[in-house]
N, C-alpha and C positions, 0 to 999 in steps of 0.2 A: 504493498500500501505506500503513497504518496504521503506527504504531509497532511492535504487536504484531506484525504481518503482517513487519515489518522485521528483527524479534528472530527471529522463525521461521525466515527467508531465511537470515539470519546464522548461528544456530546448525545449520541442517541442511545447509548447503553446506560448514560445516568438516569437516576430515576427523582423525577421533579412534576408530579402532579401538586394541582393547583393546591396553593396552601404549604407546601412542603417544597419549595423550589430551592434548598439552600445548596445541595449541588451540583446545580446549573451556577449559581452565583459563585462558588467556589472556584467553577470552572472559568468561568468568564472572568475572574480575578484573578487567575493563573496566568492565563493568557493577554491580560491587558495591564497591570497593576506595574509592567514595567516602563510603560510607556505612556500611559493615564493615569491621574490624580483618581482614585476608586473611592468611592461614597455609596452609603446605602441607607434608602430612605425610611421610613417608620413603620411601611408596610411591608419589607424586602426588597423593593426592586434595586439592581446594582445601577450604578450611573459613574462613567466615566469618562474624564474630563478629559481633551486632548487642545491646549491651546495655541492658536494660533496668532497672526500679528494684531489681532484686537478681539476684546472682547466679546463684539457683536459682530457680523449676527452670531446669536445663538443657534447653531444646527442641532436637531435632537434626531437621531438616526435608533429607530426604537423596534424591539420585537419582541415577544413576548417567553418567557421561561419555560413557562406551565405546561404539560401538557394533560391528556383527556385520562383520566383514570377514575378510582374509585376511592369509598373511604368505609371503614368500618361502623356498622349502625349498630348491629345487637348480635345477639347468639340466639341460633337454636339448638341445642344439647351442644356438640362436636362440632357442628358447622358454624360459617360466620355468615351474617348477613351482610349487605352493603348497599351504601347507596353509591350513584354513578356521580361523578366530576366532569365536566362536561357533556356534550352531545354525543351519546352512544348510539348506534343503532343496534337494539339488543341482539338481535339474531349472532353478532360478532363477537360478542361476550363468551358463550359457552365454547367449552373449551380451551378457556385462554389461560394461559399459565401466568401465575402471579406473583409479587413477593408482598408483603405485609410490613410495613417498615414501623418496628417498635423498637422501644427505649432499648430495650435486651437484644436488639439486633434484627434482621429479615427473617422473616418467615416463608417458605414458598410454598404453594396450596396451586390449587386450577381451580375456577370459575365453573360449576357443575348444575345440574338440573336433576330431578326425578327421573329415574332412567326409562328408558324409551321402550325397552323391551317389557314393562308391565305397565305401559300407556295403553289406554282403547284408541281404537284408529282414527277417532274423531280429534282426540287429545293431541294424537301424534302429528296431525295435519296442522294440527294450530300454531302460531308461532308463540314460543313460550313468553309468558309475562316478566316483568322484571324482576316485582317482588316473587316469585318462586325460584329466582338463581341463590346460590349459595356457590361460599368458599370452603372447600375441603382442601385440609391440611393435612388430613392422614393419621388422625387422633382414631384408637379405637376405645372399647370400654368404658371407662367413667370417665377418661380423661377430656377435658376442656380447652378452650382457647386459651383461657386465661391463664393454664399453666404455661404457656409459652409467652406470655407475658404482652398478649393481644387486647388490646384494648379499645372501646368505643371511641372513635375517633382519630384512629391510626391511618396513616393514608396507605393506600393499596396499588400498585405500580403494573401494569403491563410487564412482562419478559419476550423479549425477541431478539436475536443479533443482529449484528450491522453485516449485510451482505452486500459483497459486490456481483453483480449478475452477468449474464453474459455478453460479451462484446468489449465489458469495462466502461462502461460509458454510462448507466445506469445503476441505481443501488436501490437496496430495500433494508428499510429500519420500523422501529417504533418512532415516535416522537417528531416525524418531519415536520409535524405542526407544534412547536415552533422552532425546534433546534437548528434548522437551517437558518432562520433569521438573524437567531443567534450568533452562527457561524459567520453569516455574512458582518453583522456589526462586528466579529472579531478581524475579519479577515480586511473589510475597510479600514477600520483604525490604524491597524498594521499597515497597510498599505501608504497611509498619508501622514506616519509618524515622522518623514523626515521632509515631509512636504511644508512649505511656508504658506499655511492656511489664512485666506484673506479673514473668517473669524474664528469663532470655539464650536470644536465639535464633542458634543454628548454623546456617547454610545450606551443606549438604555435596556439592560433585559427586566421587563416588566414582570409581575407578578399577577396571578388571578384571574389573568384573560379568560380563559374557558368557564370561567362561573361569574363572567358579568362585568370585565373590561376594568378592573380595578386597581391595579398600580398602574393604569396609563395614568389616572385620575393624580394618584399620589406624585408620581413622579415628573408629570407634567406641570405640577406646583412648584418643585424642589427646581426643573431645570429652566422652567420658565421661557422657552423656547420662540425664538421668532420665524424659524420656519421648522416642519417634521417630515420625514419620513419614516415612514410604518411597513417593515419589512416582514411580509409573511408569506405562507403559501395560499396558493388558489387551486379550485378544483379541477382538476384535468379532465378534459371530456374529448377524450381520443380511446374509447371505450365502445364496445357494442351497443347499443341501447341510446347512445347517448346523440342530441339534435343535430341534423345536419348543416355541416357551414359553421362547426364549433371550431372558433381560433387555439380554443386553449390546449395546447398538445405538448407532451413532452419533446425537448429537442427544438422547441420554435421561438426561444429566445424568452426576454423579460415581460411577465404582462406589468402592465398599466392599467389599474386599476379604476374606471372610469366611473363608477357605480356601486355601493352595499346599501344595506338597510340604514346603516348609520353616518355615513360620509359619502358628499357630494364633493368631489376635491378640487382645489382650487387651480382653474383654469391656465390661468399665467403659469402657474408651477408646473402641471403639465405639459404646455408647450414648451417650457425652456428645457425638461427633461428630454423630449421629443428631439428637439434640435441638437441635443449635445448627439443623441443616439444616433441621429442621422449623420452627424457630421463625424464621427467614430467608428460609425458602421458596424455597430452594436444591433443586431436582430429584436423588436420588440413585437408585443401586441397586444390589443387594447381586450379587456376583461369587464365583466359586470356580475354582480352578484345579486339577485334580488331579495335576499334575507339573509339573515347573519350580519355581521361586521367585526372589527377589527381595534386593534387600541386608537388605532388615527380617527375613529369616532368618538374617542372623548378628548382627546390630547389637541383637536382643532376647534374645541371648544373652550379651551383654557384659557382664563382671564378675557381679554376683548377680542380673543380669535388669535389662531393661529393657520396661515396656510400651510394645508398637509395635502400629500400625495401616498399613496398604498404604491409599496411595490413588490411583486410577487414572485414566487418560485413557482409554476404550476407543479402539480404532484397528484398522483392516484392513490384511491382510498385514504384521504384524510380521515381524520375521528374513528381507526381502527385498528387492529392489533401490529399492521405491517403496512406501509405506504413506500411508493418507488417514485423516483425522480431522476433528473438528468443533471451528469455534472455541466453539461455547457450551459445550462440553464441560468447555475449557480454563478460560473465563473462571469456570464457576460451580467450576470445583473451586480455582482459586485463591481467588475469595470465599470457599469455605469453611473453606479453610486460613488465611486471613486472620480470619475470626470464631473460630475455634476457638483460635488461637495469643492473640489477646489476651484473651480471659479463662481461659487455662490459668496459674493462679497454683500457689503450691507448697501448697496447702489441697487443692485439686482431684487434684494429681499425686498426693498423699500416700494417698488415695482409692482409686487406682486399683490398690494392691498389692492 
């Protein structure tokens, strides 16, 4: 594996569901503390400051650290009940290996249900509701989860290894949403560390995006940005059954999001990004999502308002145990952000309003 692939493995195999992002914070600090001044807001978001020639403009580059997962709710004998953290399609939970993060260490298990071999036909043909699922950690007899240190409120994280797929151009892993955004923040700041930036760059890893876009609010108050780029995944539509004419495909370049349910982006900022992409011959396409949102939906409402644009990486099977994305889409996203941030001075930012 090359350096980027090793970073991908490190970040995706790390465990950090909503409300338990400390391991991801530590990874971002590990890779950025030598080039940026690192702070933590009181909700747990990572803030890395890379100073340029001037304090302003303050450019915020934000990606959420949390992944979808679960939380222990209560026990049914030797079995563990849970609440989903983030948007899950329930059939994808069944049979999923997980780890419960307890104060005494990680407890491995699997999400399970009543055996289909004892179900009536009608029951087998229906989707099993989430309330009927549980986590089996292999207890027998009179053993109880409490004996392993499991408590209600403990985070539960999916388990899946980072895998280089055929052709070595695509990768499969859990938590691309949004560890790939975190990696983009790390790599953009690394490439800009020796650049004479016109303003100040804040690389931010937010918490609790999947459960209500919460860390974007607190980190936005901390940074007080003049302009913001949110880096996230987008839903790849190059699958059987997808709408005809879909542009969101692996390998087709950077996704510039023109609409979601929480954000209508700043049009002038969009046009500036397009101008840079075309000048530098960086492939891009437009995307829109009729529901859902990103950290940008909250950050653009900070104080008097922040010109904001979502830059995304097409990804198959987000919010599932294993997603797939393309290396060159990541590389082009990093390149585009680097080129835009290098020229984003105060004069250009003032023209965005």
